[in-house]
C-alpha positions in Angstrom: -1.4 44.7 31.2 -2.3 46.2 27.9 -5.4 44.5 26.4 -3.8 44.5 23.0 -0.2 43.9 24.0 -0.8 40.8 26.1 -2.6 38.9 23.3 -0.1 36.4 21.8 0.3 36.3 18.0 -0.3 32.9 16.2 2.4 32.1 13.9 1.1 30.1 10.9 2.9 27.3 9.3 6.0 28.5 7.3 6.3 31.9 9.1 9.7 32.7 10.9 10.4 35.5 13.3 14.0 36.6 14.1 15.2 39.4 16.2 18.6 41.2 15.8 19.3 42.3 19.3 21.9 44.9 18.2 19.8 46.9 16.0 16.3 45.9 17.5 15.0 45.0 14.1 12.5 42.1 13.9 12.3 40.2 10.6 9.2 38.3 9.7 9.6 35.8 6.8 6.7 33.8 5.2 5.5 32.3 2.1 4.5 35.7 0.5 7.7 37.5 1.4 9.7 39.3 4.0 9.0 42.4 6.2 11.2 44.1 8.7 10.3 46.4 11.6 12.2 48.3 14.3 11.0 47.4 17.8 12.2 49.4 20.9 14.8 47.3 22.8 12.7 47.8 26.1 10.0 45.5 24.5 10.9 41.9 25.0 10.0 39.3 22.2 9.8 35.5 22.6 8.6 32.7 20.4 7.0 29.8 22.4 4.9 26.9 21.0 4.1 28.6 17.8 3.1 31.9 19.4 4.9 35.3 19.5 4.6 37.1 22.8 5.7 40.6 23.8 6.5 41.8 27.2 7.3 45.1 28.6 9.6 45.9 31.6 7.5 48.3 33.6 4.0 49.9 33.8 5.1 53.3 32.6 2.8 55.0 30.2 5.5 54.9 27.4 6.0 51.2 27.9 2.3 50.5 27.8 1.9 52.5 24.7 4.9 50.8 22.9 3.5 47.3 24.0 0.3 47.6 22.3 1.8 49.5 19.3 4.4 46.8 18.5 2.0 43.9 19.1 -0.3 45.4 16.4 2.5 46.2 13.9 3.9 42.6 14.3 0.5 41.0 14.0 0.0 42.9 10.6 3.3 41.7 9.5 2.6 38.1 10.2 -0.8 38.3 8.5 0.9 40.0 5.5 3.6 37.5 4.9 1.1 34.6 5.4 -2.1 35.8 3.6 -1.5 39.3 2.3 -3.8 42.3 2.2 -6.3 43.6 -0.4 -8.0 46.9 -0.7 -10.7 47.5 -3.3 -11.7 51.0 -4.5 -14.5 51.9 -6.9 -14.8 54.8 -9.2 -18.2 56.5 -9.0 -19.0 59.0 -11.8 -19.9 59.1 -15.4 -16.8 58.7 -17.6 -14.5 57.7 -14.6 -12.1 55.1 -15.8 -9.0 53.2 -14.6 -6.5 51.0 -16.6 -3.6 49.3 -15.1 -0.4 48.4 -17.1 2.3 46.8 -15.2 3.1 49.0 -12.2 1.3 52.1 -13.5 -2.3 53.1 -13.1 -3.9 55.5 -15.6 -7.0 57.3 -14.2 -9.6 59.3 -16.1 -11.5 61.3 -13.5 -13.0 64.2 -15.3 -9.9 66.5 -15.3 -8.6 67.9 -18.5 -5.8 65.3 -18.4 -5.3 61.7 -17.3 -3.5 61.0 -14.1 -0.8 58.4 -14.3 0.2 56.9 -10.9 3.4 54.8 -10.5 3.2 51.9 -7.8 6.0 50.7 -5.7 7.3 47.2 -6.6 5.8 45.7 -3.4 2.2 46.4 -4.5 0.3 44.8 -7.3 -2.6 46.5 -9.1 -5.6 45.2 -11.0 -8.5 47.0 -12.5 -12.0 45.5 -13.2 -14.4 47.2 -15.6 -17.8 45.5 -16.2 -20.7 46.9 -18.1 -23.3 48.6 -15.8 -21.0 48.6 -12.8 -18.6 51.0 -11.4 -14.8 50.4 -12.3 -12.9 48.7 -9.5 -9.2 49.1 -8.5 -7.9 46.2 -6.6 -4.6 46.7 -4.7 -2.7 43.7 -3.2 0.4 43.6 -1.0 2.1 42.3 2.2 2.8 45.7 3.8 -0.4 47.0 5.4 0.9 50.5 6.0 2.3 51.0 2.5 -0.9 49.6 1.0 -3.1 52.0 3.0 -0.9 54.9 2.1 -1.1 54.2 -1.6 -4.8 53.6 -1.4 -5.4 56.9 0.3 -3.0 58.7 -2.3 -5.3 57.2 -5.1 -8.5 58.3 -3.3 -7.0 61.9 -2.8 -7.2 62.6 -6.7 -11.0 62.6 -6.5 -12.5 62.4 -3.0 -16.3 61.4 -2.8 -18.2 64.7 -2.8 -21.3 65.0 -0.6 -23.9 66.2 -3.1 -23.9 63.5 -5.9 -21.4 61.0 -4.3 -19.1 61.1 -7.3 -15.4 60.3 -6.6 -13.1 57.4 -5.6 -14.3 55.5 -2.7 -13.4 52.3 -0.7 -15.9 49.4 -1.5 -18.4 49.3 1.2 -17.7 53.0 2.3 -20.9 55.0 3.0 -20.9 58.7 1.8 -23.3 60.8 3.6 -25.1 63.1 1.1 -26.3 66.6 1.6 -29.7 68.0 0.4 -28.3 70.8 -1.8 -30.2 73.8 -2.7 -34.0 73.7 -2.7 -36.0 75.5 -5.4 -38.0 78.6 -4.5 -41.6 78.7 -4.8 
C-alpha cells in the first residue's frame, strides 16, 4: 500500500464530501467555502465514521501514484475549507513597499515603475508595514494550489539575490549569501 494513500483523512465538524460518479468530481464543502477536484474513476472514495478513505483497484504503478496524489489533494481541500491557508512574504530592501487596496497589490520594488498585481477573488491580501521591520504581505485562501501559484508569481517580480539578500522572500526562508569580490592588496 501507498504510505500516503492508505492514511485516512479526518473530516472536521461541518465538512461534507460528495462524489459525482458520472464526472468523477469530488466536492468538499465546509464553513470557509467549497472546493472541487476531479478524481480518476479508478480510485475509490468512501466516507466512514468521520473519515474519508481512498482505495485503489490494483498495484499497478499508475494506480499507486494516483492513490497518493489524490489523497494529498483531498487532504489539502479538507484543511482549506475547515481552517484555510496563509502565506506570509517579506520585502527585504531599502525603499521596497507594498500596499493592498481591495483585490489589488501595488508593489514598489526599485524599478522605474510600480507593479500592480490583481488577485483572484478567492484570495484575500493584507499588508503590514511597521517601522524598523520589513514590510509583510499576508495572503489567505482556501485553495492551497492557487495560493501557492499567486505567492510565487509575486515572488518572481524580485527574487532574493545572493549577494545582499534583497528581494521578496517567504517568512522564515533562508537565503544563502555569496562572498562577492574581494579587494586586491
